[in-house]
Steps between C-alpha positions, in 0.01 A plus 500: 500500500410825662841630658313652805307176567827294464704716728522418878189627693591779746460425870249790533256317268528177706436694823188647351388161377555339834291759682219476236515111518411518871157640417417217257639230724306619807174529307550145350615344822203653699253359256646153535586490872145588608320282241664185633408600853123520497430198715679642812346837431148347482553313821647793701247757375199264525416556140365266230709415189268695268559811728871467573585447135418864450825569675663385179227595249457844637884564481504380136195708405669816655822414316302478175304827533806701597678407179332775277592759768874455467562694182254774598670543843850501358411796285383691800745395772818382326636143519727530801238677713220261403717193555600613851139594582367164396768303686415705820133412457578135430721486812249683719214273380719194574527623867116562507450137362718368787277684746167382350243386747248322267458362159328822384778727627771273342314509170468882516874542575583255226308710251714801592812288467385373158427841364847631592657184363312534173678820427851372629523213249471700168700783660798262551506425123463867416790604725730224367411588146580863543824433681630226277389623156639253234629280773149422627473137387829409660413681824143388518608135437717491806262709715213253423688206654427608865133560404479150360607381846189618646277195418794276622580677820146620582355156620829409693512842665131492586531145644799599719323812631185317590697220662699730723253786550159618402349614170576864603871438416401449131455874498761612759765354269415774254599775734876486504510447116271791451701738719825387338341558143380854600855593613663355180234659269558841658869454459552335157196566288546802261265801548263557197247789493132446424423527125137609518393389150132563569406136427157428647426192714167314444387552848135386418624181332723424801220558751270269297742216457637468851161473698342314211738214509512513886129473516496211249745315701335573833171390360665167380598437853150572644300311236228361503387734778320821416785730598720300268269528217437875549883556510556295185226684309639839620857403396385370162315828446805710582724287277240543211517884555881473495504323166257748351702788625827359365356456144389859508814663635743362237862614559422643837362168630653307791513182276490499121234229428571522120839304586290194567388485135819350405532126538850501637434769765173352601658143548795633667281710746290196589822303560635766722179521699480124547881451562511763774165369641595125514836602659348688788215249539741227526718684755178522709373148465836296529614644848138461639507136373843436666406659836139423530461163326841344554581660830844636406650778709540853334875446481466162331253655266738773394772255399248270330390805284853590405530273185239723318697805554812308377320407192419866416861596579633231260271574201466872495857603411485249215200638328693695243686192401193289485277736308777574253533128402145373537270816471291657758176288437678175533678597821171638651296196402771261654510703813124513545466135429762416753321725751179325428652163559638621836162628600340149423789351701392713792138369469633147494721556794215634700275212415744215533766622748796426277847519664599852585816463289261523198392841618845649440501382144146627452588841624829521307302416186243767592759764531669413179173498322360818631835677446478417131164658432529871599799633292415325177137616510617854577741492213224405263271770627762772463602377154147544377476866612610810320786694679281802568244274684754320734442739800136424504553128413737472805260653739210285362699177519617574860156568623343196333781279617487627870110472512551124441657443842213629732240360262609139489626497855145611611339235267725220634448608867122501450507155339721356762267644780201356325657146461616502867166620640342222712743246394631253757882496549507147370377619162690821485736362238231499240433873567872581460516294184195689364670828572806398321280377207360845479846640481585249230198609300616855513841373385322332207358833400850651502620222263216596266597871518863449417411245228302798340827699472627560142781254411746782444512842667458757224651845520 
């Protein structure tokens, strides 16, 4: 065993890890806490579901498209300066979200919040890696535990805030954490000068991908109207130009499309896309069902959602043990299948009004299943890539994964709105069952994707 890795970790490293962890925790918590609060937001801001879901989808899109900027910005600003700057913008945008006067203004401020958060998350890993060195695995393992609490605490915290106050407190709660993190970052993070390697950023590719996908999703919401059709065509055209540009730019491209020629990387990317997508789509549908269809209070909804976060917290730390004994593919297939069963259980619950005790078991199974898909599929993807291609593969996988959230959330929101349109309250149960059946179908695609993974991760 490496003597440095086996020796006690200095307190200075733990302090740096704690400060860096605050960024990942706040970004993860903010994605969860707002996603489960769309029903009160829609009611207070007088917006439709298909509109208000952009509070979540816009945030996730901005997170995604800020990812490629992180490495480029670090080279020009230095890690500490960039981290403090992004945390300051994230905190300021949280305050602006709390002051929003309409759905449009809230969505705009969430875009700013997501863009700064998209740089914070990879920056936290970079800062910990540079500080911990060979101790990174040990330090990151402990630092990941508070981040895993996000899906568990997010719904409970959102329910309590909505019960005792307004939705604006969902963003006000970020302010003291943000100010504390800024003080701690200025105090404890080591200073590192910019490196200025001269690496170019594919600005054209970034400017094609972001509006292209946004227009596609906007068009999906507005179909079959003429504005929706025009937006969808424009978005598809921009995405086609993006693909053509990426093929031509080679090593300077934003995404390396040649990576998708490998079966393992392709299957793992699809699994990551669908896994992140069904996670966020479910976090949108289930709270809406509990509040709008079953009449539960926001506080009750938060506690009813907690078993899913508990499932994630239980299974994620055991992934190394499970994959070492069963293999990545078996663990991923078992997890995806369990998540599919839970989605079918939600559809049955909506259609037949099973006892609410069943919901806790369904959501616990959902958390256990979804938690068993991400790490094994990532492991297979990275094992199939040459070491020199890992930086590009990491960026590509992160972007593909994060695009899944807004894409499938929008798809399920549109599907639910269409099913509920013009339906009498007495027949609303069938609409909710149909929405969960759509979610289950997406889970079925995820099962097919992980089943296509190779049986053994090859170096």
